[in-house]
N, C-alpha and C positions, 0 to 999 in steps of 0.2 A: 729552471722554469722558463717558458717562453714569455714574450711580452704580454700575452693574453692571460697568463696565470695558469695555464694548463700544461702539465708535463707533456713533452713531445712523445708521440706514439710510434710504435713500430708498424711496419707494413702488415705484419700478421694481425695486430690489433685493428688496423684499418680494414683488413679483409673480413674479420669477424663482424665488425660494425656494419659494413655494407651487406654482408650475408644475412645478418639479422634483419635489417631493414627490408631487404628484398625477399626474405623468407626462402633463402637458398642454402644449400650445403656449402660450407666454406671451400671445400675441394673443387667446387664448380667455378670458383672465381680465381682465375689465374691473373698474373700481373698484366697481361695483355688481352684478357678476355673482354671482348666488346660488349658493353651493356645492352645496346639496342639489338645488334645483329645476332649475338650468341645467347643472350639471356632474355631477350624480348622485353626489356625494360621500357615501359611507356612513360609518357611525360609526367603523369601523376606520381609514379614510382620514383622517377628521377628527382622530382621536386621534394619528395619525402627524404631521399638520400641527402639532398642539399640542406634541408632544414636540420636534419640530424647532425650533419657535419658542422653546421653553424653553431648549434647548441653545444656539441661535445668539445669543439676546438675553439669556441668563442671567437669566431671570425665572421665577417659579413661577406657573403658571396653574391654577386650580381647575376642577372639573367645571362649575360655574355659568358660568364664563367660556368653557368649551368650547362650551356651548350658544349663547353670544352670537356666536361666530365664524361668521357666516353669509355674509360676503362680504369682499373685500379691504378695503373701507372699514372694516368693524367690526374686522378684525385690526389695521389701521393705527391706528385710534382707541384700541384697547386698549393697544397697545404704546407709543403716544405718551403715554397717560395714565401709563404705568409708567416713562416717561423713557427708554425703549429706542429711540425713533425721533424723528427731527427732524420739525418741522411740515411 
């Protein structure tokens, strides 16, 4: 278990979580798919993703980190750096 008490997740689990929040097909979210440019994620949707990540992985993410969450890769890297995800 991670320090936060949640088992580390896979990229596929993270993709499913993001797809559910954005109400998108999982196949539409590639590792480098840009949330804003390709999926038209607005600030409210991005905030919803952030809150869902915080709850699921029991981490606290700041406003600066919200701006960094531009694609699945950046979400994965941030959570991995926080110890909430496996490599």
